[in-house]
C-alpha positions in Angstrom: -24.1 24.8 -41.2 -26.2 26.0 -38.6 -24.5 28.8 -37.1 -24.2 27.4 -33.5 -21.6 25.0 -34.6 -18.6 26.7 -33.0 -15.2 27.1 -35.6 -12.9 24.9 -33.3 -15.6 22.5 -30.9 -13.3 21.8 -27.9 -14.4 19.5 -24.5 -13.0 21.9 -22.3 -15.6 23.9 -20.3 -18.5 22.1 -21.5 -19.1 20.9 -17.7 -19.6 23.9 -16.2 -21.9 25.3 -19.5 -23.8 22.1 -19.7 -24.4 21.4 -15.7 -25.7 24.4 -15.2 -28.0 24.7 -18.2 -29.1 21.2 -16.9 -29.8 22.3 -13.1 -31.8 25.8 -15.1 -33.8 23.6 -17.0 -34.6 21.0 -14.5 -34.0 18.3 -17.3 -33.3 15.7 -15.0 -36.2 16.7 -12.2 -38.7 13.4 -11.5 -41.8 14.5 -12.4 -44.8 12.7 -10.8 -47.9 13.9 -12.2 -50.2 12.1 -14.3 -48.4 8.6 -13.7 -48.4 5.4 -12.4 -45.7 2.7 -10.6 -45.4 1.6 -13.8 -44.0 4.6 -15.9 -41.6 5.0 -13.5 -38.2 3.9 -13.2 -37.0 4.1 -9.4 -33.5 4.2 -8.2 -32.4 3.1 -4.9 -29.4 5.3 -5.1 -26.0 4.2 -2.5 -25.4 7.0 0.0 -21.5 7.9 0.1 -20.0 8.0 3.3 -19.8 11.6 3.8 -16.6 11.8 5.3 -13.5 12.7 3.8 -13.2 12.3 0.2 -14.4 10.6 -2.7 -12.1 7.7 -4.9 -12.2 6.8 -8.5 -13.9 3.8 -7.3 -17.0 5.8 -6.3 -16.9 7.3 -10.1 -16.3 4.0 -11.7 -19.9 2.6 -9.8 -21.8 5.6 -10.1 -21.3 5.8 -13.8 -22.4 2.7 -13.8 -25.8 3.7 -12.4 -25.9 6.8 -14.2 -25.7 5.2 -17.6 -28.6 3.1 -16.5 -30.4 6.1 -15.3 -30.1 7.9 -18.9 -31.1 5.2 -20.6 -34.3 4.6 -19.1 -35.1 8.3 -19.3 -34.5 8.4 -22.9 -36.6 5.2 -23.5 -39.5 7.3 -21.9 -39.7 6.3 -18.1 -39.8 9.1 -15.6 -36.7 8.2 -13.6 -36.6 8.7 -9.8 -33.1 8.9 -9.2 -32.0 11.0 -6.3 -28.7 11.2 -4.1 -28.3 9.9 -0.8 -25.6 11.0 1.9 -24.3 8.7 4.4 -23.4 10.8 7.3 -24.0 9.0 10.8 -21.6 6.6 12.3 -18.5 6.3 13.4 -16.3 7.2 9.7 -18.1 10.9 10.4 -16.9 10.6 14.5 -13.4 9.7 13.6 -13.2 12.4 10.8 -14.9 15.0 13.5 -12.1 14.0 16.1 -9.3 14.4 13.8 -10.7 17.5 12.1 -11.4 19.3 15.4 -8.9 18.0 17.7 -12.2 17.0 19.8 -13.5 13.7 21.4 -16.6 13.3 23.0 -17.4 12.9 26.7 -21.2 12.6 27.7 -20.5 13.3 31.6 -19.7 17.2 30.1 -22.2 19.5 30.0 -23.2 21.5 26.6 -21.4 24.6 26.2 -23.6 27.0 24.1 -20.1 29.3 23.2 -17.9 26.0 22.5 -15.0 27.0 19.6 -13.1 23.5 18.8 -9.1 23.9 19.2 -8.5 24.0 15.5 -10.0 23.1 12.2 -8.8 21.5 9.1 -7.2 18.3 10.9 -5.1 16.0 8.3 -8.3 13.0 9.6 -5.1 10.8 10.2 -5.2 9.2 13.7 -4.7 11.3 16.8 -4.1 10.2 20.8 -7.6 10.3 22.7 -5.3 12.3 24.7 -4.5 15.6 22.8 -8.2 15.7 21.9 -10.1 18.3 23.8 -13.6 16.7 25.4 -16.6 18.1 24.8 -20.3 17.2 25.4 -22.3 15.0 23.2 -24.6 17.5 22.2 -21.3 19.6 21.3 -20.0 16.9 19.7 -23.2 16.1 17.4 -22.8 19.8 16.4 -19.6 19.4 15.0 -20.7 16.5 13.3 -23.5 18.1 11.7 -21.2 21.0 10.7 -18.6 19.1 9.1 -20.7 16.6 7.0 -22.6 19.1 5.4 -19.1 20.8 4.4 -18.2 17.4 2.9 -21.1 16.7 1.4 -20.7 20.0 -0.9 -17.4 19.2 -1.9 -19.2 15.8 -2.9 -21.7 17.2 -4.7 -19.8 19.5 -6.7 -17.7 16.3 -7.9 -20.9 14.6 -8.8 -22.0 17.3 -11.1 -18.5 17.7 -12.5 -19.3 14.1 -13.8 -22.4 15.0 -14.9 -24.1 12.6 -12.8 -28.0 13.0 -14.2 -29.6 12.5 -10.1 -32.1 14.9 -9.2 -30.7 17.0 -6.9 -34.3 18.2 -5.2 -34.2 14.7 -4.1 -31.7 14.1 -1.8 -31.7 12.6 1.8 -29.0 12.5 4.4 -28.9 9.3 7.2 -29.2 11.8 9.7 -31.3 14.7 10.7 -35.4 14.9 11.9 -36.5 12.7 8.4 -34.0 9.9 8.6 -34.8 10.3 12.4 -38.1 9.6 12.0 -38.1 6.9 9.8 -35.7 4.6 11.5 -37.1 5.3 14.7 -40.3 4.5 13.2 -39.0 1.2 11.6 -37.4 0.3 14.8 -40.5 0.6 16.3 -42.7 -1.4 14.1 -39.7 -4.2 14.6 -40.5 -3.9 18.7 -44.1 -4.6 17.8 -43.8 -7.6 16.0 -41.7 -8.8 18.3 -38.7 -8.7 15.7 -36.3 -6.9 17.4 -35.3 -7.3 21.4 -32.8 -6.8 23.9 -30.3 -9.5 25.2 -27.1 -9.6 27.8 -25.1 -12.1 25.5 -21.2 -12.6 24.0 -20.6 -9.6 22.2 -17.7 -8.6 19.7 -16.1 -5.9 20.8 -13.6 -3.3 19.3 -12.0 -2.3 22.3 -10.7 1.0 20.4 -13.4 2.6 19.6 -15.3 0.8 22.7 -18.8 -0.6 20.9 -20.0 -3.8 19.8 -19.7 -4.8 16.3 -21.9 -7.0 14.2 -21.4 -10.1 11.9 -21.2 -8.4 9.0 -18.6 -5.9 10.0 -16.1 -8.3 10.4 -12.6 -9.0 8.8 -9.8 -11.6 8.9 -6.5 -10.6 9.2 -3.4 -12.9 9.3 -1.6 -12.5 12.7 1.4 -13.7 14.4 0.5 -15.8 17.3 1.8 -19.4 19.6 0.6 -22.4 20.6 1.4 -23.0 23.9 1.0 -26.1 25.3 -0.5 -26.1 29.1 -0.8 -29.4 31.6 -4.6 -29.2 33.0 -3.9 -32.0 36.2 -6.7 -35.0 36.5 -7.8 -36.3 40.2 -5.9 -39.7 39.8 -2.0 -37.5 39.7 -2.2 -37.8 35.5 -2.4 -34.5 33.3 -4.1 -33.7 30.3 -2.8 -31.6 27.7 -4.1 -28.4 25.6 -2.5 -26.1 23.1 -3.7 -22.4 23.0 -3.2 -19.2 21.5 -4.7 -17.4 24.6 -2.7 -18.3 27.5 -4.3 -15.1 28.9 -7.8 -16.0 29.2 -7.0 -18.9 31.4 -8.8 -18.0 34.2 -12.1 -17.7 32.2 -11.6 -21.1 31.5 -14.9 -23.3 31.9 -14.1 -26.6 30.4 -12.2 -28.4 28.3 -13.8 -29.7 24.8 -13.1 -32.9 22.6 -14.9 -34.4 19.5 -17.5 -37.2 20.7 -15.8 -39.8 18.6 -11.9 -38.8 19.2 -10.9 -42.3 21.0 -8.0 -40.4 22.9 -10.5 -38.7 24.9 -13.8 -40.7 25.4 -12.8 -41.8 28.7 -12.3 -38.6 30.1 -15.7 -37.0 29.2 -18.2 -36.4 32.6 -14.2 -36.2 34.3 -12.9 -33.3 35.8 -9.5 -31.8 35.6 -8.3 -28.5 37.7 -6.4 -25.8 35.8 -3.1 -24.6 36.2 -2.1 -21.7 38.0 -5.1 -21.0 39.0 -6.8 -24.5 40.8 -10.0 -24.3 39.2 -12.0 -27.6 38.7 -13.8 -27.9 35.4 -15.4 -30.8 33.5 -14.5 -32.8 30.5 -17.1 -32.7 27.2 -17.6 -33.3 23.6 -18.8 -31.4 20.8 -19.0 -32.0 17.3 -17.1 -28.8 16.1 -13.8 -29.7 18.5 -11.1 -30.7 15.7 -9.4 -33.5 16.2 -6.4 -32.6 14.5 -5.7 -29.5 15.8 -3.5 -28.5 17.9 -3.8 -31.7 21.2 -7.1 -32.3 19.7 -8.8 -31.1 23.0 -9.2 -27.5 23.7 -9.7 -25.4 26.6 -13.0 -23.2 26.6 -12.9 -20.1 27.5 -15.3 -17.1 28.1 -14.2 -16.1 25.5 -11.9 -16.2 23.2 -13.3 -16.8 19.9 -16.5 -17.3 18.2 -16.6 -21.3 18.3 -16.2 -20.8 22.6 -19.5 -18.9 22.4 -21.3 -21.7 20.8 -19.5 -24.2 23.0 -21.1 -22.0 25.7 -24.5 -21.7 24.7 -25.0 -25.2 23.5 -23.0 -27.0 26.3 -24.7 -24.5 28.6 -21.6 -23.7 30.6 -21.0 -20.8 33.4 -19.8 -17.4 32.2 -16.4 -16.2 33.7 -15.6 -13.2 31.4 -12.3 -11.7 32.7 -12.2 -8.9 29.8 -13.1 -5.4 30.0 -14.7 -3.0 27.4 -11.3 -1.2 27.2 -9.3 -4.6 26.2 -7.8 -5.3 29.8 -8.4 -7.6 32.3 -10.9 -6.7 35.0 -10.2 -6.5 38.6 -12.4 -8.6 40.0 -11.6 -12.3 39.8 -14.1 -15.0 39.1 -15.7 -16.3 42.2 -14.6 -19.7 41.5 -10.7 -18.9 42.1 -11.2 -18.9 45.9 -7.3 -20.3 46.5 -4.4 -17.8 48.4 -2.3 -18.4 45.2 -5.0 -18.5 42.3 -6.1 -14.8 43.6 -2.5 -14.2 43.8 -1.9 -15.1 40.5 -4.7 -13.4 39.4 -4.0 -10.0 40.9 -0.7 -9.8 38.7 -2.9 -10.1 35.4 -5.8 -7.7 36.6 -5.6 -4.1 35.0 -3.4 -5.3 32.0 -3.8 -5.4 28.2 -3.8 -8.6 26.5 -0.7 -8.9 25.6 0.7 -7.8 28.7 -1.4 -10.6 30.3 0.4 -13.3 28.4 3.4 -12.4 29.2 2.7 -12.8 32.6 0.5 -16.0 32.6 3.3 -17.6 30.7 5.8 -16.6 33.1 3.5 -18.0 35.8 2.9 -21.2 33.7 6.4 -21.7 33.5 7.4 -21.0 37.0 4.9 -23.5 38.1 5.9 -26.5 35.3 2.6 -26.5 33.7 4.2 -24.7 30.3 4.9 -27.7 28.5 8.2 -26.7 26.1 8.3 -23.6 24.7 5.3 -21.5 22.3 5.2 -22.7 19.0 5.0 -19.3 16.5 1.9 -19.3 14.2 0.4 -16.9 12.4 -3.2 -17.7 12.0 -6.3 -15.5 10.8 -7.7 -13.3 13.8 -11.3 -11.3 14.0 -11.0 -7.3 13.2 -13.6 -4.8 12.9 -13.2 -3.7 9.4 -12.5 -0.1 10.4 -10.3 -1.2 13.3 -6.8 -1.8 14.3 -6.8 -4.4 17.4 -7.9 -7.8 17.6 -11.9 -8.1 18.6 -12.7 -9.2 22.1 -15.6 -10.8 23.0 -17.6 -9.2 26.1 -21.0 -9.8 27.6 -23.5 -6.5 27.1 -27.0 -5.9 27.2 -27.6 -4.8 23.3 -30.5 -5.0 20.9 -31.1 -7.0 18.0 -33.4 -7.7 15.1 -34.2 -10.9 13.7 -32.5 -11.2 10.7 -33.4 -15.4 10.1 -30.6 -17.0 11.7 -32.6 -19.0 14.1 -36.1 -18.4 12.3 -36.1 -20.8 9.2 -38.9 -19.3 8.1 -37.7 -16.3 7.8 -34.8 -17.4 6.3 -36.8 -19.2 3.5 -38.4 -16.1 2.4 -35.0 -14.1 2.1 -33.7 -16.9 0.1 -36.9 -16.8 -2.2 -36.8 -12.8 -2.5 -32.9 -13.5 -3.5 -34.0 -16.1 -6.1 -36.6 -13.8 -7.6 -34.0 -10.4 -7.9 -32.8 -10.2 -11.2 -28.9 -10.1 -10.4 -26.2 -8.2 -12.7 -24.4 -10.4 -13.2 -26.1 -13.2 -12.3 -23.3 -14.8 -10.2 -23.5 -12.8 -7.6 -26.5 -14.2 -6.5 -24.5 -16.6 -4.4 -22.7 -14.1 -2.4 -25.9 -13.4 -1.3 -27.1 -16.9 -0.5 -23.7 -18.0 1.2 -24.7 -15.1 3.5 -28.4 -15.9 4.6 -27.3 -19.7 5.0 -24.5 -19.1 6.9 -25.8 -16.5 9.7 -24.9 -17.7 12.8 -26.8 -15.0 15.1 -29.2 -12.3 14.8 -28.3 -9.0 13.7 -26.6 -6.8 16.8 -27.6 -2.6 15.9 -26.8 -1.1 18.8 -23.5 0.5 19.0 -21.5 2.7 21.8 -21.3 5.7 19.9 -22.5 9.2 19.7 -23.3 10.3 15.9 -26.0 8.5 15.3 -29.9 7.6 15.3 -31.5 6.8 18.9 -32.8 3.9 20.2 -36.3 5.3 21.2 -36.6 3.8 24.5 -36.3 4.3 28.0 -36.2 2.0 31.5 -38.1 2.4 34.7 -35.8 2.6 37.9 -37.2 0.2 40.8 -37.8 1.7 44.2 -33.4 1.4 44.5 -32.6 3.2 41.4 -31.8 0.2 39.2 -33.1 -0.4 35.7 -35.4 -2.7 34.7 -34.3 -3.7 31.8 -36.9 -6.4 30.8 -39.5 -4.0 31.1 -38.5 -1.2 28.3 -40.4 2.1 27.3 -41.0 2.6 24.3 -41.9 5.9 22.4 -44.9 6.7 20.7 -45.3 7.5 17.2 -46.0 10.8 17.8 -43.2 12.0 19.9 -40.3 10.7 16.9 -37.9 12.1 15.7 -36.9 11.6 19.4 -33.8 11.9 21.9 -33.9 9.8 25.2 -31.0 11.2 26.4 -32.3 14.5 26.9 -35.7 14.0 26.9 -38.3 12.3 29.3 -40.1 9.0 28.6 -44.0 9.1 28.0 -45.7 9.3 31.4 -42.5 10.7 33.3 -40.8 14.3 33.5 -37.5 15.5 33.2 -37.3 15.7 37.6 -37.8 12.5 37.3 -34.2 11.1 35.2 -32.1 8.8 37.2 -34.2 9.1 40.3 -35.9 5.5 42.1 -39.2 5.1 40.9 -38.3 7.3 37.9 -36.3 6.5 34.6 -33.1 6.5 32.3 -32.8 6.8 28.3 -31.2 4.4 26.6 -27.7 6.0 25.5 -27.1 3.9 22.2 -27.6 4.8 18.8 -28.3 2.3 16.0 -25.9 0.8 13.7 -25.3 3.0 10.8 -26.5 0.1 8.7 -29.9 -0.1 10.4 -30.5 3.4 8.9 -28.6 2.7 5.6 -31.0 -0.6 5.2 -34.1 2.3 5.0 -32.6 3.7 2.1 -35.8 3.1 0.0 -37.9 4.2 3.1 -35.4 7.2 3.2 -35.6 8.6 -0.4 -39.3 7.7 -1.2 -40.7 9.3 1.5 -42.4 5.8 3.5 -44.8 7.1 6.1 -44.2 10.9 5.2 -45.4 11.1 1.4 -47.8 8.3 0.7 -48.1 9.3 -3.3 -44.7 9.2 -3.6 -44.1 6.0 -2.0 -46.5 4.5 -3.7 -45.1 5.5 -7.0 -41.9 4.4 -6.6 -41.6 1.5 -4.2 -41.1 -1.6 -5.0 -37.5 0.3 -6.9 -36.7 -0.7 -9.8 -32.5 -0.8 -9.4 -30.2 -1.3 -6.4 -27.0 -0.7 -7.6 -23.9 -1.2 -5.3 -20.6 -2.9 -4.9 -20.5 -6.0 -4.7 -18.5 -6.1 -1.5 -21.7 -4.9 0.8 -24.2 -7.6 -0.4 -23.9 -9.1 3.2 -24.6 -5.7 4.5 -26.5 -3.1 2.5 -28.1 -5.3 0.2 -28.9 -8.0 3.2 -30.3 -5.7 5.7 -32.4 -3.8 3.0 -33.6 -6.7 1.8 -34.4 -7.9 5.3 -36.4 -4.8 6.4 -38.5 -4.8 3.3 -39.8 -8.6 3.9 -40.1 -7.8 7.8 -42.1 -4.6 7.1 -44.1 -5.6 4.0 -43.1 -9.1 2.9 -41.9 -8.5 -0.7 -38.5 -7.8 -1.8 -37.5 -3.7 -2.0 -36.3 -3.4 -5.9 -36.7 -5.9 -9.1 -33.0 -5.2 -10.1 -29.5 -4.9 -8.8 -26.6 -4.1 -10.1 -23.1 -4.8 -8.7 -20.0 -2.8 -9.6 -16.5 -4.4 -9.5 -13.7 -3.3 -7.6 -10.8 -0.6 -8.9 -7.4 -2.3 -8.6 -3.7 -0.7 -8.8 -1.8 -1.4 -11.7 -0.7 -4.6 -9.4 -4.0 -5.6 -9.1 -4.6 -5.0 -5.9 -7.8 -3.4 -4.5 -7.9 0.2 -4.4 -8.6 1.2 -0.4 -7.5 4.0 2.0 -6.1 1.6 4.0 -3.5 0.4 1.4 -2.6 4.2 0.6 -3.3 3.2 -2.8 -6.6 5.3 -3.9 -6.7 8.0 -6.7 -9.0 11.2 -6.1 -11.0 11.7 -8.6 -11.3 15.5 -8.7 -7.5 15.9 -10.4 -8.5 13.5 -13.1 -11.6 15.1 -14.2 -10.4 18.2 -14.5 -7.1 16.9 -16.3 -9.1 14.6 -18.9 -12.2 16.1 -19.0 -15.8 14.0 -17.2 -16.8 12.2 -20.4 -13.1 10.2 -20.8 -13.4 9.3 -17.3 -17.3 8.0 -17.9 -15.5 5.9 -21.0 -13.0 4.2 -18.6 -15.8 3.4 -16.3 -18.3 2.4 -18.8 -15.9 0.3 -20.3 -16.1 -2.1 -17.9 -18.5 -4.5 -17.1 -20.5 -5.3 -13.9 -18.8 -7.2 -11.4 -15.6 -7.2 -13.4 -12.8 -5.1 -11.5 -11.2 -2.6 -13.1 -7.3 -1.9 -13.0 -6.4 2.0 -13.3 -3.0 3.5 -13.1 -2.9 7.5 -12.8 0.2 7.9 -14.4 -1.0 6.2 -17.8 -4.6 6.2 -17.9 -4.6 4.5 -21.1 -8.7 3.8 -21.3 -9.1 7.4 -20.3 -7.3 9.1 -23.1 -9.4 6.7 -25.5 -12.1 7.9 -24.1 -11.3 11.5 -24.7 -10.4 10.9 -28.5 -13.8 9.4 -28.7 -15.4 12.5 -27.3 -13.4 15.1 -29.7 -14.2 13.1 -32.4 -17.7 13.0 -31.7 -17.5 16.6 -31.7 -15.2 16.6 -34.9 -17.6 14.2 -37.0 -20.7 16.4 -36.0 -19.3 19.4 -37.1 -18.2 17.7 -40.4 -21.7 16.0 -41.0 -23.7 19.6 -40.1 -21.5 21.1 -42.9 -24.1 19.4 -45.2 -27.6 20.7 -45.9 -29.9 18.2 -45.7 -32.3 19.6 -49.1 -36.0 19.3 -49.0 -37.3 16.0 -49.8 -34.0 14.2 -49.6 -34.5 10.5 -50.4 -31.7 7.4 -49.6 -31.3 6.3 -52.8 -27.5 5.3 -53.0 -27.1 1.5 -51.8 -24.0 2.5 -50.0 -25.8 4.6 -48.0 -28.5 2.0 -47.6 -26.3 -0.6 -46.4 -24.5 2.0 -43.8 -28.3 2.8 -42.1 -28.8 -1.2 -42.4 -25.8 -1.3 -40.2 -27.0 1.4 -38.0 -30.5 -0.5 -37.4 -28.1 -3.5 -36.7 -26.5 -1.3 -34.0 -29.4 -0.1 -32.6 -31.2 -3.1 -31.9 -28.1 -5.1 -30.2 -27.1 -1.9 -28.2 -30.5 -1.7 -27.2 -30.7 -5.0 -26.3 -27.2 -4.6 -24.2 -28.6 -1.6 -22.2 -32.0 -3.3 -21.4 -29.7 -6.6 -20.0 -27.8 -4.4 -18.1 -24.7 -4.7 -20.0 -23.2 -1.2 -20.9 -19.4 -2.0 -21.8 -21.0 -3.9 -24.4 -24.1 -1.9 -25.9 -20.7 1.1 -25.6 -18.3 -1.4 -27.5 -20.8 -2.2 -30.2 -21.6 1.7 -31.1 -18.0 2.6 -30.9 -16.7 -0.3 -33.0 -19.7 0.9 -35.3 -18.6 4.5 -34.7 -14.9 4.7 -36.0 -15.6 2.2 -38.6 -18.2 4.9 -39.6 -16.0 8.1 -39.6 -12.6 5.8 -40.7 -14.7 4.3 -43.9 -18.0 5.9 -44.6 -16.9 8.9 -44.2 -14.9 8.9 -46.8 -16.8 6.6 -49.1 -18.9 9.3 -49.7 -17.7 12.9 -48.6 -17.0 13.6 -52.1 -20.1 13.1 -53.1 -21.9 14.9 -50.3 -19.7 18.0 -51.4 -20.8 17.9 -55.0 -24.2 19.3 -54.8 -24.0 18.5 -58.5 -24.2 14.9 -57.8 -27.7 12.8 -58.3 -26.8 11.2 -54.8 -25.7 14.2 -52.8 -29.1 13.9 -50.9 -29.1 10.8 -50.3 -25.6 11.2 -48.6 -26.3 14.1 -46.6 -29.7 12.4 -45.6 -27.8 9.9 -44.5 -25.4 11.6 -42.8 -27.4 13.6 -41.0 -30.0 10.2 -39.8 -26.9 8.2 -38.3 -25.1 11.5 -36.3 -28.9 11.7 -34.9 -28.6 8.2 -33.2 -25.1 7.8 -33.1 -25.4 11.1 -30.4 -28.6 9.4 -28.5 -26.4 6.3 -28.9 -23.2 7.6 -26.8 -25.6 10.3 -24.7 -25.8 7.9 -21.6 -21.9 7.3 -22.0 -20.4 10.9 -22.7 -23.4 13.5 -22.1 -21.5 16.4 -22.3 -20.1 16.0 -25.9 -23.5 14.3 -27.1 -25.3 17.1 -25.9 -23.0 19.7 -26.9 -23.5 18.3 -30.4 -27.0 17.8 -30.1 -27.6 21.2 -29.8 -26.0 22.5 -32.6 -29.0 21.3 -34.8 -31.8 20.2 -32.6 -34.1 22.2 -29.7 -34.2 20.4 -26.3 -31.6 17.9 -24.4 -30.5 14.6 -26.2 -30.9 13.2 -22.6 -34.4 13.7 -23.4 -34.9 12.8 -26.7 -36.3 9.1 -27.7 -34.1 6.5 -27.5 -33.1 5.3 -30.9 -35.5 2.2 -32.2 -35.4 0.1 -35.5 -38.7 1.6 -36.3 -37.1 4.7 -37.2 -35.2 2.7 -40.0 -38.8 1.4 -41.2 -39.6 4.5 -44.0 -35.9 3.7 -45.4 -34.6 1.5 -48.6 -33.9 -2.0 -47.4 -30.1 -2.2 -47.2 -27.3 -4.9 -48.0 -25.5 -4.5 -44.8 -22.3 -6.2 -46.1 -22.1 -3.8 -48.6 -20.2 -1.2 -46.9 -18.2 -3.8 -44.8 -16.9 -5.2 -48.7 -16.6 -1.2 -49.7 -14.2 -0.4 -46.9 -11.8 -3.4 -47.3 -11.9 -2.2 -51.3 -10.9 1.0 -49.7 -8.4 -0.2 -47.5 -6.9 -2.5 -50.5 -6.6 0.6 -53.1 -4.9 2.9 -50.3 -2.8 0.1 -49.4 -1.7 0.1 -53.1 -1.1 3.3 -53.5 1.3 3.3 -50.3 3.0 0.3 -51.7 3.4 2.5 -54.6 4.8 4.9 -52.5 2.2 7.2 -53.9 0.4 10.0 -52.1 -3.5 9.0 -51.2 -4.4 11.8 -53.5 -2.5 10.5 -56.7 -4.8 10.0 -59.2 -5.5 6.7 -60.8 -6.0 5.7 -64.2 -6.8 2.4 -63.9 -7.8 -0.1 -60.7 -8.7 -3.4 -60.8 -10.9 -5.5 -57.5 -11.3 -9.1 -57.6 -13.8 -10.9 -55.9 -16.0 -13.8 -55.7 -19.2 -13.0 -57.9 -21.4 -12.0 -54.9 -18.9 -9.6 -53.6 -18.0 -7.7 -57.2 -21.5 -7.5 -58.4 -22.3 -6.1 -54.9 -19.3 -3.4 -54.9 -20.1 -2.2 -58.4 -23.5 -0.4 -56.6 -20.9 1.4 -54.7 -18.5 1.9 -58.0 -19.2 5.9 -58.3 -18.0 6.3 -54.1 -15.3 4.0 -54.8 -13.8 5.7 -57.4 -14.6 9.2 -56.1 -12.3 8.4 -53.2 -9.9 6.6 -54.5 -9.8 8.9 -57.5 -10.0 6.2 -59.8 -10.7 7.2 -63.9 -11.6 2.9 -64.6 -12.7 0.6 -62.2 -12.8 -2.7 -62.9 -14.5 -5.8 -61.6 -13.3 -9.6 -61.9 -14.2 -12.9 -60.7 -11.7 -14.0 -58.0 -11.5 -16.6 -55.0 -10.7 -13.4 -52.5 -11.0 -9.9 -52.4 -8.0 -7.6 -53.6 -7.2 -4.8 -55.5 -5.2 -6.9 -58.5 -3.9 -4.2 -60.8 -3.5 -0.4 -59.8 -2.3 2.0 -62.9 -1.2 5.5 -61.5 -2.0 8.6 -63.6 0.9 10.3 -65.6 2.3 12.8 -63.1 1.1 15.7 -65.4 -2.6 14.6 -65.7 
């Protein structure tokens, strides 16, 4: 036995010892020397949000990617496997606010000596009034400080998990390189007319005071009520409508019904007067009106929901928005409210929240007699920002957009075509992308009213009265990048002209975090910074990600690549499922059922946790019960068995010139050859779970049956077949360790090191060609022998005898083909069964028909 084999192999400590050695040896480093694009397997790795902590779902999906990376590396590919950190955006801002007890106030000057009130907040929401206001620059410095610390903790977890990333190839979604890349890509969009600025109705989160894109929406069921209101006709009659948003009555611009609705056809082109405010509005027709909903005729307000926006735009209606950025009714009434009564009513609403305004307007309607009956309670879906806790409002704002195919059929067709060309794993996920592209209703809103993000690199000239000329933005030059327009002067101006008539003002908005994350191939691959690297890795081989961000990350990256290069950014995408709790509910921080991985990794070991993750197919949800992690325990048992079986096999020296001479050894290797072929095909098709299942099934049969069948011969150095057994065992071990290496890297590396130089993770992936020099074996023989051995053991058990009890005589019955085949393994069966005389007879099925135990004193 090699001297390096320990007396008692154990999993404990392998993560630390091998993690250190891997880092020192650079075994996972990307080597770009003397390679072409075809030699490289490049991975567009998901950058986790560096704000808070990782959860078990991260471990689940990132293990799937790592299995692919390790497999591709062993097949001979140069694997480009970077790690990124998504550290700009709202989650980071929220964490900084709560961690340090501060909030950003851009009007404040920078304090070079600022010390935050405290450090270590619990990351739960705190009231803004309790947070100390700081300048934007101070706030950004705190964001950068905390994300660096969070990234260190994340990296420690990834290293413990054994991710084979190249830690010299990390990137961030904030910092000079990310700013340069994001701003340059944006400027290219502007130059080509793909990015533009517009004043338009915008989904707005009143808590975070920021615009929200279509991809960030989430429907939540909320209680509400239908209020039936009477609008007065010129002839003295009334038209009754039902609405869930009576507080927007002052913003009403029309009533709308379906063009085919016989109840209202005669009213199209006429007008009615709004209750309370006395404003005359038209009755119009539109196909989106629903005859079977409410009264069949609806109130169009600017703006109650997204349908209002469509009606407003397509029917060319006026804008009478009354909702402020803070979620309160603005002070100034729409110009069309002119009556004393109407203005007095509006004054009662001004400054109120949506909830309070609704109560007030309902009372005013009831007093006037325009509220018909009592409100009818309902539960209905309401739009929320995915990270918000209050319903979204729609306000009119000036924002930046990137064209995404919503209003460009040619671009939409390209995006759909690239989606068809992309290899999806699993393939059924493709339809989610196609549905998203097909259902786009507006261009991509990329500007955000936040602080920690990539500044939009434009300024606006001020006219002679000091008013910004938004239609003539001053765009940064490439040489200026990265640039912050809020602190640096516009090209052609000096700092003294900021805010002065005839001077300029800088854009204060930042880009949506997806506008940077959509450029992860460019960030990781050195676009416009390292031309050699970029040409080697792009298009990338793989985009791995969660299924829930197909509409955001996958789509936006596809869009940016289509606009910039006219090609898709990767050839494959893998979509992992969700982690669900024992009640089959998706784990999420908002539900409070998230499990963090550090304790699980420490308690059970990384190989065990990786086994659990790799056991689930792509696109399939996996249940996780931290109180009884059955699959993780199975994985730990497997890793331990690999170590113990390796030690046992390495106890048999392989003599020089050894050859496979015994049929049972050839049979085992024939089965293993089939395992190599099937597992390799599964991994090539991104079905890691199937590859693991195939390999593991063989391994347990190998340990339980084959090892038992041949161990007596392997121990007996005088047996003519001893060398055959030792060689077969050593050959199988070398193959099995390589097959398991992508899933349980620590145990396999440990066992491999006992009899090999170098790492198993850069060893050649096993192929069927390795079996070419071995004698052809009957793959069914080992299965038959295993069944016969099971029957012998069962017969001894039925006779209440120990398995070590000698047998004077045994008879095995089977078909002629079975018995003829088994006769070739008679020697091993006799040895393991301690059988003196073994006889074979012909029968319909395989069984031990007669067994005679030897006398006790024999």
